[in-house]
Biopython code that builds the backbone (N, CA, C, O; Angstrom):
import numpy as np
from Bio.PDB.StructureBuilder import StructureBuilder

atoms = [
    (1, "UNK", "N", (0.859, -1.172, 0.000)),
    (1, "UNK", "CA", (0.000, 0.000, 0.000)),
    (1, "UNK", "C", (0.909, 1.240, 0.000)),
    (1, "UNK", "O", (1.971, 1.237, 0.622)),
    (2, "UNK", "N", (0.491, 2.269, -0.685)),
    (2, "UNK", "CA", (1.195, 3.544, -0.701)),
    (2, "UNK", "C", (0.491, 4.490, 0.260)),
    (2, "UNK", "O", (-0.717, 4.707, 0.159)),
    (3, "UNK", "N", (1.247, 5.045, 1.185)),
    (3, "UNK", "CA", (0.682, 5.905, 2.228)),
    (3, "UNK", "C", (1.306, 7.292, 2.116)),
    (3, "UNK", "O", (2.526, 7.447, 2.154)),
    (4, "UNK", "N", (0.454, 8.281, 1.980)),
    (4, "UNK", "CA", (0.849, 9.682, 1.814)),
    (4, "UNK", "C", (0.916, 10.329, 3.197)),
    (4, "UNK", "O", (-0.047, 10.278, 3.963)),
    (5, "UNK", "N", (2.053, 10.931, 3.504)),
    (5, "UNK", "CA", (2.249, 11.589, 4.792)),
    (5, "UNK", "C", (2.138, 13.097, 4.585)),
    (5, "UNK", "O", (3.000, 13.722, 3.968)),
    (6, "UNK", "N", (1.067, 13.658, 5.110)),
    (6, "UNK", "CA", (0.795, 15.088, 4.969)),
    (6, "UNK", "C", (1.375, 15.847, 6.162)),
    (6, "UNK", "O", (1.183, 15.454, 7.312)),
    (7, "UNK", "N", (2.079, 16.931, 5.877)),
    (7, "UNK", "CA", (2.670, 17.762, 6.926)),
    (7, "UNK", "C", (2.677, 19.202, 6.431)),
    (7, "UNK", "O", (2.986, 19.461, 5.268)),
    (8, "UNK", "N", (2.337, 20.134, 7.309)),
    (8, "UNK", "CA", (2.375, 21.548, 6.927)),
    (8, "UNK", "C", (3.812, 21.953, 6.602)),
    (8, "UNK", "O", (4.760, 21.346, 7.100)),
    (9, "UNK", "N", (3.971, 22.983, 5.761)),
    (9, "UNK", "CA", (5.306, 23.443, 5.399)),
    (9, "UNK", "C", (5.424, 24.949, 5.572)),
    (9, "UNK", "O", (6.115, 25.409, 6.481)),
    (10, "UNK", "N", (4.769, 25.719, 4.728)),
    (10, "UNK", "CA", (4.822, 27.168, 4.829)),
    (10, "UNK", "C", (6.209, 27.753, 4.652)),
    (10, "UNK", "O", (6.474, 28.867, 5.105)),
    (11, "UNK", "N", (7.098, 27.017, 3.997)),
    (11, "UNK", "CA", (8.448, 27.509, 3.770)),
    (11, "UNK", "C", (9.369, 27.368, 4.973)),
    (11, "UNK", "O", (10.514, 27.817, 4.922)),
    (12, "UNK", "N", (8.896, 26.757, 6.049)),
    (12, "UNK", "CA", (9.682, 26.624, 7.277)),
    (12, "UNK", "C", (10.554, 25.368, 7.209)),
    (12, "UNK", "O", (10.020, 24.260, 7.163)),
    (13, "UNK", "N", (11.887, 25.516, 7.203)),
    (13, "UNK", "CA", (12.766, 24.345, 7.129)),
    (13, "UNK", "C", (12.603, 23.378, 8.309)),
    (13, "UNK", "O", (12.880, 22.186, 8.171)),
    (14, "UNK", "N", (12.161, 23.875, 9.454)),
    (14, "UNK", "CA", (11.917, 22.986, 10.598)),
    (14, "UNK", "C", (10.782, 22.008, 10.293)),
    (14, "UNK", "O", (10.832, 20.851, 10.711)),
    (15, "UNK", "N", (9.762, 22.467, 9.569)),
    (15, "UNK", "CA", (8.669, 21.573, 9.175)),
    (15, "UNK", "C", (9.175, 20.484, 8.234)),
    (15, "UNK", "O", (8.742, 19.335, 8.326)),
    (16, "UNK", "N", (10.081, 20.834, 7.340)),
    (16, "UNK", "CA", (10.666, 19.841, 6.438)),
    (16, "UNK", "C", (11.413, 18.780, 7.238)),
    (16, "UNK", "O", (11.286, 17.589, 6.956)),
    (17, "UNK", "N", (12.182, 19.197, 8.223)),
    (17, "UNK", "CA", (12.932, 18.239, 9.048)),
    (17, "UNK", "C", (11.995, 17.357, 9.868)),
    (17, "UNK", "O", (12.243, 16.160, 10.006)),
    (18, "UNK", "N", (10.920, 17.932, 10.414)),
    (18, "UNK", "CA", (9.937, 17.125, 11.156)),
    (18, "UNK", "C", (9.278, 16.093, 10.247)),
    (18, "UNK", "O", (9.127, 14.928, 10.613)),
    (19, "UNK", "N", (8.886, 16.546, 9.045)),
    (19, "UNK", "CA", (8.251, 15.630, 8.083)),
    (19, "UNK", "C", (9.211, 14.515, 7.695)),
    (19, "UNK", "O", (8.798, 13.365, 7.548)),
    (20, "UNK", "N", (10.473, 14.843, 7.532)),
    (20, "UNK", "CA", (11.480, 13.838, 7.188)),
    (20, "UNK", "C", (11.595, 12.792, 8.296)),
    (20, "UNK", "O", (11.628, 11.594, 8.012)),
    (21, "UNK", "N", (11.658, 13.225, 9.540)),
    (21, "UNK", "CA", (11.786, 12.294, 10.663)),
    (21, "UNK", "C", (10.539, 11.421, 10.803)),
    (21, "UNK", "O", (10.641, 10.208, 10.988)),
    (22, "UNK", "N", (9.366, 12.044, 10.715)),
    (22, "UNK", "CA", (8.114, 11.288, 10.846)),
    (22, "UNK", "C", (8.004, 10.241, 9.737)),
    (22, "UNK", "O", (7.683, 9.082, 10.000)),
    (23, "UNK", "N", (8.272, 10.656, 8.497)),
    (23, "UNK", "CA", (8.172, 9.731, 7.367)),
    (23, "UNK", "C", (9.200, 8.616, 7.509)),
    (23, "UNK", "O", (8.898, 7.451, 7.249)),
    (24, "UNK", "N", (10.402, 8.968, 7.918)),
    (24, "UNK", "CA", (11.444, 7.967, 8.149)),
    (24, "UNK", "C", (10.997, 6.938, 9.186)),
    (24, "UNK", "O", (11.083, 5.732, 8.956)),
    (25, "UNK", "N", (10.522, 7.427, 10.321)),
    (25, "UNK", "CA", (10.131, 6.531, 11.410)),
    (25, "UNK", "C", (8.966, 5.629, 11.008)),
    (25, "UNK", "O", (8.941, 4.449, 11.359)),
    (26, "UNK", "N", (8.012, 6.179, 10.280)),
    (26, "UNK", "CA", (6.889, 5.359, 9.806)),
    (26, "UNK", "C", (7.384, 4.268, 8.864)),
    (26, "UNK", "O", (6.966, 3.114, 8.966)),
    (27, "UNK", "N", (8.281, 4.639, 7.943)),
    (27, "UNK", "CA", (8.769, 3.675, 6.967)),
    (27, "UNK", "C", (9.583, 2.564, 7.615)),
    (27, "UNK", "O", (9.391, 1.390, 7.299)),
    (28, "UNK", "N", (10.483, 2.922, 8.511)),
    (28, "UNK", "CA", (11.333, 1.929, 9.169)),
    (28, "UNK", "C", (10.494, 0.946, 9.992)),
    (28, "UNK", "O", (10.833, -0.232, 10.102)),
    (29, "UNK", "N", (9.410, 1.441, 10.560)),
    (29, "UNK", "CA", (8.547, 0.588, 11.390)),
    (29, "UNK", "C", (7.598, -0.285, 10.569)),
    (29, "UNK", "O", (6.970, -1.193, 11.115)),
    (30, "UNK", "N", (7.485, -0.025, 9.269)),
    (30, "UNK", "CA", (6.490, -0.726, 8.445)),
    (30, "UNK", "C", (7.043, -0.965, 7.045)),
    (30, "UNK", "O", (6.872, -0.136, 6.151)),
    (31, "UNK", "N", (7.698, -2.087, 6.863)),
    (31, "UNK", "CA", (8.292, -2.403, 5.563)),
    (31, "UNK", "C", (7.288, -3.002, 4.585)),
    (31, "UNK", "O", (7.632, -3.284, 3.438)),
    (32, "UNK", "N", (6.054, -3.198, 5.029)),
    (32, "UNK", "CA", (5.017, -3.751, 4.160)),
    (32, "UNK", "C", (4.390, -2.689, 3.257)),
    (32, "UNK", "O", (3.722, -3.020, 2.278)),
    (33, "UNK", "N", (4.604, -1.416, 3.585)),
    (33, "UNK", "CA", (3.994, -0.315, 2.842)),
    (33, "UNK", "C", (5.062, 0.695, 2.447)),
    (33, "UNK", "O", (6.177, 0.674, 2.968)),
    (34, "UNK", "N", (4.706, 1.579, 1.517)),
    (34, "UNK", "CA", (5.605, 2.633, 1.071)),
    (34, "UNK", "C", (5.034, 3.976, 1.493)),
    (34, "UNK", "O", (3.880, 4.288, 1.197)),
    (35, "UNK", "N", (5.841, 4.769, 2.186)),
    (35, "UNK", "CA", (5.426, 6.075, 2.691)),
    (35, "UNK", "C", (6.027, 7.164, 1.818)),
    (35, "UNK", "O", (7.231, 7.189, 1.566)),
    (36, "UNK", "N", (5.157, 8.071, 1.360)),
    (36, "UNK", "CA", (5.611, 9.197, 0.553)),
    (36, "UNK", "C", (5.158, 10.494, 1.215)),
    (36, "UNK", "O", (4.067, 10.567, 1.780)),
    (37, "UNK", "N", (5.990, 11.490, 1.142)),
    (37, "UNK", "CA", (5.663, 12.801, 1.701)),
    (37, "UNK", "C", (5.972, 13.846, 0.641)),
    (37, "UNK", "O", (7.090, 13.887, 0.127)),
    (38, "UNK", "N", (5.001, 14.692, 0.302)),
    (38, "UNK", "CA", (5.237, 15.662, -0.760)),
    (38, "UNK", "C", (6.355, 16.649, -0.434)),
    (38, "UNK", "O", (7.030, 17.132, -1.343)),
    (39, "UNK", "N", (6.562, 16.956, 0.840)),
    (39, "UNK", "CA", (7.643, 17.876, 1.186)),
    (39, "UNK", "C", (8.991, 17.301, 0.779)),
    (39, "UNK", "O", (9.891, 18.037, 0.375)),
    (40, "UNK", "N", (9.125, 15.998, 0.887)),
    (40, "UNK", "CA", (10.376, 15.336, 0.513)),
    (40, "UNK", "C", (10.426, 15.087, -0.988)),
    (40, "UNK", "O", (11.451, 15.320, -1.629)),
    (41, "UNK", "N", (9.317, 14.615, -1.544)),
    (41, "UNK", "CA", (9.279, 14.287, -2.970)),
    (41, "UNK", "C", (9.461, 15.516, -3.858)),
    (41, "UNK", "O", (9.985, 15.418, -4.968)),
    (42, "UNK", "N", (9.026, 16.666, -3.364)),
    (42, "UNK", "CA", (9.104, 17.895, -4.159)),
    (42, "UNK", "C", (10.141, 18.879, -3.615)),
    (42, "UNK", "O", (10.095, 20.071, -3.919)),
    (43, "UNK", "N", (11.072, 18.371, -2.811)),
    (43, "UNK", "CA", (12.056, 19.252, -2.175)),
    (43, "UNK", "C", (13.042, 19.866, -3.167)),
    (43, "UNK", "O", (13.798, 20.769, -2.809)),
    (44, "UNK", "N", (13.039, 19.392, -4.393)),
    (44, "UNK", "CA", (13.883, 19.980, -5.425)),
    (44, "UNK", "C", (13.350, 21.349, -5.881)),
    (44, "UNK", "O", (14.049, 22.092, -6.571)),
    (45, "UNK", "N", (12.130, 21.669, -5.499)),
    (45, "UNK", "CA", (11.530, 22.971, -5.831)),
    (45, "UNK", "C", (11.706, 23.943, -4.668)),
    (45, "UNK", "O", (11.659, 23.541, -3.505)),
    (46, "UNK", "N", (11.905, 25.197, -4.977)),
    (46, "UNK", "CA", (11.917, 26.233, -3.956)),
    (46, "UNK", "C", (10.474, 26.511, -3.539)),
    (46, "UNK", "O", (9.567, 26.466, -4.370)),
    (47, "UNK", "N", (10.263, 26.797, -2.259)),
    (47, "UNK", "CA", (8.926, 27.118, -1.774)),
    (47, "UNK", "C", (8.393, 28.336, -2.538)),
    (47, "UNK", "O", (9.038, 29.384, -2.570)),
    (48, "UNK", "N", (7.225, 28.193, -3.147)),
    (48, "UNK", "CA", (6.602, 29.276, -3.900)),
    (48, "UNK", "C", (7.109, 29.441, -5.313)),
    (48, "UNK", "O", (6.647, 30.328, -6.031)),
    (49, "UNK", "N", (8.042, 28.613, -5.729)),
    (49, "UNK", "CA", (8.648, 28.747, -7.061)),
    (49, "UNK", "C", (7.622, 28.641, -8.184)),
    (49, "UNK", "O", (7.708, 29.367, -9.174)),
    (50, "UNK", "N", (6.662, 27.751, -8.037)),
    (50, "UNK", "CA", (5.646, 27.560, -9.075)),
    (50, "UNK", "C", (4.338, 28.262, -8.751)),
    (50, "UNK", "O", (3.440, 28.333, -9.591)),
    (51, "UNK", "N", (4.232, 28.775, -7.548)),
    (51, "UNK", "CA", (2.976, 29.366, -7.088)),
    (51, "UNK", "C", (2.201, 28.351, -6.273)),
    (51, "UNK", "O", (2.265, 27.150, -6.534)),
    (52, "UNK", "N", (1.472, 28.838, -5.288)),
    (52, "UNK", "CA", (0.786, 27.975, -4.333)),
    (52, "UNK", "C", (-0.140, 26.954, -5.008)),
    (52, "UNK", "O", (-0.067, 25.762, -4.711)),
    (53, "UNK", "N", (-0.997, 27.414, -5.901)),
    (53, "UNK", "CA", (-1.978, 26.508, -6.517)),
    (53, "UNK", "C", (-1.305, 25.416, -7.337)),
    (53, "UNK", "O", (-1.702, 24.254, -7.258)),
    (54, "UNK", "N", (-0.295, 25.769, -8.121)),
    (54, "UNK", "CA", (0.387, 24.740, -8.914)),
    (54, "UNK", "C", (1.131, 23.753, -8.024)),
    (54, "UNK", "O", (1.166, 22.557, -8.316)),
    (55, "UNK", "N", (1.719, 24.243, -6.951)),
    (55, "UNK", "CA", (2.413, 23.347, -6.030)),
    (55, "UNK", "C", (1.422, 22.425, -5.317)),
    (55, "UNK", "O", (1.708, 21.243, -5.125)),
    (56, "UNK", "N", (0.272, 22.947, -4.929)),
    (56, "UNK", "CA", (-0.756, 22.102, -4.313)),
    (56, "UNK", "C", (-1.285, 21.079, -5.312)),
    (56, "UNK", "O", (-1.583, 19.947, -4.931)),
    (57, "UNK", "N", (-1.405, 21.457, -6.579)),
    (57, "UNK", "CA", (-1.849, 20.506, -7.599)),
    (57, "UNK", "C", (-0.865, 19.341, -7.725)),
    (57, "UNK", "O", (-1.279, 18.202, -7.944)),
    (58, "UNK", "N", (0.439, 19.620, -7.589)),
    (58, "UNK", "CA", (1.429, 18.543, -7.604)),
    (58, "UNK", "C", (1.227, 17.622, -6.404)),
    (58, "UNK", "O", (1.320, 16.400, -6.527)),
    (59, "UNK", "N", (0.952, 18.214, -5.250)),
    (59, "UNK", "CA", (0.703, 17.409, -4.045)),
    (59, "UNK", "C", (-0.532, 16.530, -4.221)),
    (59, "UNK", "O", (-0.509, 15.345, -3.888)),
    (60, "UNK", "N", (-1.598, 17.107, -4.738)),
    (60, "UNK", "CA", (-2.834, 16.345, -4.941)),
    (60, "UNK", "C", (-2.619, 15.249, -5.979)),
    (60, "UNK", "O", (-3.177, 14.160, -5.851)),
    (61, "UNK", "N", (-1.823, 15.521, -6.999)),
    (61, "UNK", "CA", (-1.502, 14.499, -7.995)),
    (61, "UNK", "C", (-0.776, 13.333, -7.334)),
    (61, "UNK", "O", (-1.070, 12.173, -7.622)),
    (62, "UNK", "N", (0.164, 13.635, -6.458)),
    (62, "UNK", "CA", (0.868, 12.589, -5.715)),
    (62, "UNK", "C", (-0.088, 11.852, -4.779)),
    (62, "UNK", "O", (-0.049, 10.625, -4.689)),
    (63, "UNK", "N", (-0.937, 12.591, -4.091)),
    (63, "UNK", "CA", (-1.916, 11.986, -3.192)),
    (63, "UNK", "C", (-2.861, 11.056, -3.953)),
    (63, "UNK", "O", (-3.306, 10.047, -3.405)),
    (64, "UNK", "N", (-3.166, 11.379, -5.191)),
    (64, "UNK", "CA", (-4.134, 10.589, -5.961)),
    (64, "UNK", "C", (-3.653, 9.167, -6.234)),
    (64, "UNK", "O", (-4.465, 8.302, -6.563)),
    (65, "UNK", "N", (-2.361, 8.907, -6.106)),
    (65, "UNK", "CA", (-1.868, 7.542, -6.319)),
    (65, "UNK", "C", (-1.733, 6.776, -4.999)),
    (65, "UNK", "O", (-1.370, 5.600, -4.994)),
    (66, "UNK", "N", (-2.025, 7.445, -3.887)),
    (66, "UNK", "CA", (-1.906, 6.810, -2.577)),
    (66, "UNK", "C", (-3.180, 6.053, -2.214)),
    (66, "UNK", "O", (-4.252, 6.286, -2.771)),
    (67, "UNK", "N", (-3.022, 5.144, -1.265)),
    (67, "UNK", "CA", (-4.141, 4.358, -0.757)),
    (67, "UNK", "C", (-4.660, 4.895, 0.571)),
    (67, "UNK", "O", (-5.782, 4.591, 0.977)),
    (68, "UNK", "N", (-3.839, 5.692, 1.244)),
    (68, "UNK", "CA", (-4.185, 6.182, 2.577)),
    (68, "UNK", "C", (-3.457, 7.503, 2.814)),
    (68, "UNK", "O", (-2.367, 7.731, 2.289)),
    (69, "UNK", "N", (-4.080, 8.364, 3.610)),
    (69, "UNK", "CA", (-3.488, 9.648, 4.000)),
    (69, "UNK", "C", (-3.236, 9.635, 5.497)),
    (69, "UNK", "O", (-4.127, 9.316, 6.285)),
    (70, "UNK", "N", (-2.015, 9.983, 5.883)),
    (70, "UNK", "CA", (-1.697, 10.189, 7.295)),
    (70, "UNK", "C", (-1.435, 11.675, 7.488)),
    (70, "UNK", "O", (-0.580, 12.251, 6.815)),
    (71, "UNK", "N", (-2.168, 12.295, 8.403)),
    (71, "UNK", "CA", (-1.979, 13.702, 8.740)),
    (71, "UNK", "C", (-1.006, 13.745, 9.914)),
    (71, "UNK", "O", (-1.303, 13.248, 11.000)),
    (72, "UNK", "N", (0.165, 14.348, 9.681)),
    (72, "UNK", "CA", (1.253, 14.292, 10.653)),
    (72, "UNK", "C", (1.630, 15.657, 11.213)),
    (72, "UNK", "O", (2.749, 15.844, 11.691)),
    (73, "UNK", "N", (0.701, 16.616, 11.158)),
    (73, "UNK", "CA", (0.987, 17.955, 11.674)),
    (73, "UNK", "C", (-0.327, 18.675, 11.954)),
    (73, "UNK", "O", (-1.414, 18.120, 11.791)),
    (74, "UNK", "N", (-0.192, 19.916, 12.377)),
    (74, "UNK", "CA", (-1.368, 20.776, 12.468)),
    (74, "UNK", "C", (-1.983, 20.898, 11.083)),
    (74, "UNK", "O", (-1.311, 20.683, 10.074)),
    (75, "UNK", "N", (-3.243, 21.240, 11.041)),
    (75, "UNK", "CA", (-3.952, 21.328, 9.758)),
    (75, "UNK", "C", (-3.834, 22.739, 9.201)),
    (75, "UNK", "O", (-4.531, 23.660, 9.627)),
    (76, "UNK", "N", (-2.939, 22.879, 8.244)),
    (76, "UNK", "CA", (-2.759, 24.136, 7.521)),
    (76, "UNK", "C", (-3.744, 24.173, 6.355)),
    (76, "UNK", "O", (-4.517, 23.235, 6.158)),
    (77, "UNK", "N", (-3.713, 25.249, 5.591)),
    (77, "UNK", "CA", (-4.573, 25.356, 4.406)),
    (77, "UNK", "C", (-4.280, 24.217, 3.424)),
    (77, "UNK", "O", (-5.207, 23.619, 2.877)),
    (78, "UNK", "N", (-3.006, 23.914, 3.201)),
    (78, "UNK", "CA", (-2.629, 22.846, 2.278)),
    (78, "UNK", "C", (-3.022, 21.474, 2.788)),
    (78, "UNK", "O", (-3.549, 20.657, 2.033)),
    (79, "UNK", "N", (-2.769, 21.212, 4.065)),
    (79, "UNK", "CA", (-3.146, 19.928, 4.660)),
    (79, "UNK", "C", (-4.660, 19.761, 4.582)),
    (79, "UNK", "O", (-5.150, 18.661, 4.327)),
    (80, "UNK", "N", (-5.395, 20.836, 4.798)),
    (80, "UNK", "CA", (-6.851, 20.787, 4.703)),
    (80, "UNK", "C", (-7.294, 20.392, 3.293)),
    (80, "UNK", "O", (-8.229, 19.608, 3.133)),
    (81, "UNK", "N", (-6.633, 20.927, 2.283)),
    (81, "UNK", "CA", (-6.966, 20.559, 0.902)),
    (81, "UNK", "C", (-6.701, 19.081, 0.651)),
    (81, "UNK", "O", (-7.462, 18.419, -0.055)),
    (82, "UNK", "N", (-5.625, 18.567, 1.229)),
    (82, "UNK", "CA", (-5.317, 17.151, 1.069)),
    (82, "UNK", "C", (-6.370, 16.280, 1.756)),
    (82, "UNK", "O", (-6.793, 15.262, 1.208)),
    (83, "UNK", "N", (-6.786, 16.678, 2.944)),
    (83, "UNK", "CA", (-7.836, 15.939, 3.660)),
    (83, "UNK", "C", (-9.139, 15.976, 2.862)),
    (83, "UNK", "O", (-9.812, 14.955, 2.722)),
    (84, "UNK", "N", (-9.491, 17.136, 2.347)),
    (84, "UNK", "CA", (-10.711, 17.265, 1.547)),
    (84, "UNK", "C", (-10.679, 16.325, 0.340)),
    (84, "UNK", "O", (-11.670, 15.664, 0.030)),
    (85, "UNK", "N", (-9.529, 16.276, -0.337)),
    (85, "UNK", "CA", (-9.408, 15.394, -1.499)),
    (85, "UNK", "C", (-9.564, 13.936, -1.077)),
    (85, "UNK", "O", (-10.300, 13.176, -1.706)),
    (86, "UNK", "N", (-8.869, 13.552, -0.010)),
    (86, "UNK", "CA", (-8.959, 12.168, 0.465)),
    (86, "UNK", "C", (-10.405, 11.799, 0.799)),
    (86, "UNK", "O", (-10.873, 10.718, 0.441)),
    (87, "UNK", "N", (-11.101, 12.691, 1.479)),
    (87, "UNK", "CA", (-12.504, 12.433, 1.815)),
    (87, "UNK", "C", (-13.364, 12.329, 0.554)),
    (87, "UNK", "O", (-14.259, 11.487, 0.475)),
    (88, "UNK", "N", (-13.092, 13.178, -0.420)),
    (88, "UNK", "CA", (-13.848, 13.179, -1.668)),
    (88, "UNK", "C", (-13.749, 11.835, -2.394)),
    (88, "UNK", "O", (-14.733, 11.355, -2.957)),
    (89, "UNK", "N", (-12.559, 11.233, -2.379)),
    (89, "UNK", "CA", (-12.374, 9.972, -3.106)),
    (89, "UNK", "C", (-12.540, 8.746, -2.208)),
    (89, "UNK", "O", (-12.334, 7.618, -2.658)),
    (90, "UNK", "N", (-12.909, 8.957, -0.951)),
    (90, "UNK", "CA", (-13.151, 7.842, -0.040)),
    (90, "UNK", "C", (-11.884, 7.192, 0.496)),
    (90, "UNK", "O", (-11.893, 6.016, 0.859)),
    (91, "UNK", "N", (-10.812, 7.940, 0.545)),
    (91, "UNK", "CA", (-9.539, 7.425, 1.041)),
    (91, "UNK", "C", (-9.520, 7.443, 2.564)),
    (91, "UNK", "O", (-10.037, 8.367, 3.190)),
    (92, "UNK", "N", (-8.922, 6.419, 3.149)),
    (92, "UNK", "CA", (-8.767, 6.384, 4.603)),
    (92, "UNK", "C", (-7.854, 7.529, 5.057)),
    (92, "UNK", "O", (-6.817, 7.781, 4.443)),
    (93, "UNK", "N", (-8.240, 8.209, 6.121)),
    (93, "UNK", "CA", (-7.453, 9.302, 6.690)),
    (93, "UNK", "C", (-7.152, 8.949, 8.143)),
    (93, "UNK", "O", (-8.056, 8.649, 8.923)),
    (94, "UNK", "N", (-5.870, 8.991, 8.493)),
    (94, "UNK", "CA", (-5.436, 8.735, 9.865)),
    (94, "UNK", "C", (-4.709, 9.986, 10.374)),
    (94, "UNK", "O", (-3.960, 10.629, 9.639)),
    (95, "UNK", "N", (-4.946, 10.308, 11.630)),
    (95, "UNK", "CA", (-4.310, 11.461, 12.256)),
    (95, "UNK", "C", (-3.304, 10.971, 13.289)),
    (95, "UNK", "O", (-3.668, 10.226, 14.199)),
    (96, "UNK", "N", (-2.042, 11.380, 13.161)),
    (96, "UNK", "CA", (-1.058, 11.049, 14.179)),
    (96, "UNK", "C", (-1.299, 11.957, 15.385)),
    (96, "UNK", "O", (-1.516, 13.160, 15.233)),
    (97, "UNK", "N", (-1.260, 11.383, 16.556)),
    (97, "UNK", "CA", (-1.546, 12.161, 17.768)),
    (97, "UNK", "C", (-0.357, 12.998, 18.199)),
    (97, "UNK", "O", (-0.518, 14.184, 18.484)),
    (98, "UNK", "N", (0.832, 12.415, 18.256)),
    (98, "UNK", "CA", (1.999, 13.138, 18.750)),
    (98, "UNK", "C", (3.057, 13.120, 17.666)),
    (98, "UNK", "O", (3.658, 12.080, 17.394)),
    (99, "UNK", "N", (3.287, 14.263, 17.047)),
    (99, "UNK", "CA", (4.254, 14.331, 15.945)),
    (99, "UNK", "C", (5.470, 15.155, 16.312)),
    (99, "UNK", "O", (6.338, 15.363, 15.464)),
    (100, "UNK", "N", (5.565, 15.624, 17.515)),
    (100, "UNK", "CA", (6.740, 16.434, 17.912)),
    (100, "UNK", "C", (7.841, 15.555, 18.432)),
    (100, "UNK", "O", (8.901, 16.053, 18.811)),
]
sb = StructureBuilder()
sb.init_structure("model")
sb.init_model(0)
sb.init_chain("A")
sb.init_seg("    ")
for serial, (resi, resn, name, xyz) in enumerate(atoms, 1):
    if name == "N":
        sb.init_residue(resn, " ", resi, " ")
    sb.init_atom(name, np.array(xyz, "f"), 0.0, 1.0, " ", f" {name:<3s}", serial, name[0])
structure = sb.get_structure()
């Protein structure tokens, strides 16, 4: 199963590091599934380089190939869009309780 790890970013490098650790820990603990995080997958882009909507469209495109969404941070505008998409297509959504 492919599991999408959603985490707020907002251009904050600390959020990128948190998302990296959370995704790493999830993956190491579960070799039966593949964990993807858009912050890591799209880290070759500068924050805002393509514009918010185009960058969110890339995230939603990545989410569309996943089987499950894990929310691993506070719910930002972008994370909310990802949750809305997951709900729209009937994807399972899980919320991590402690991500710090």
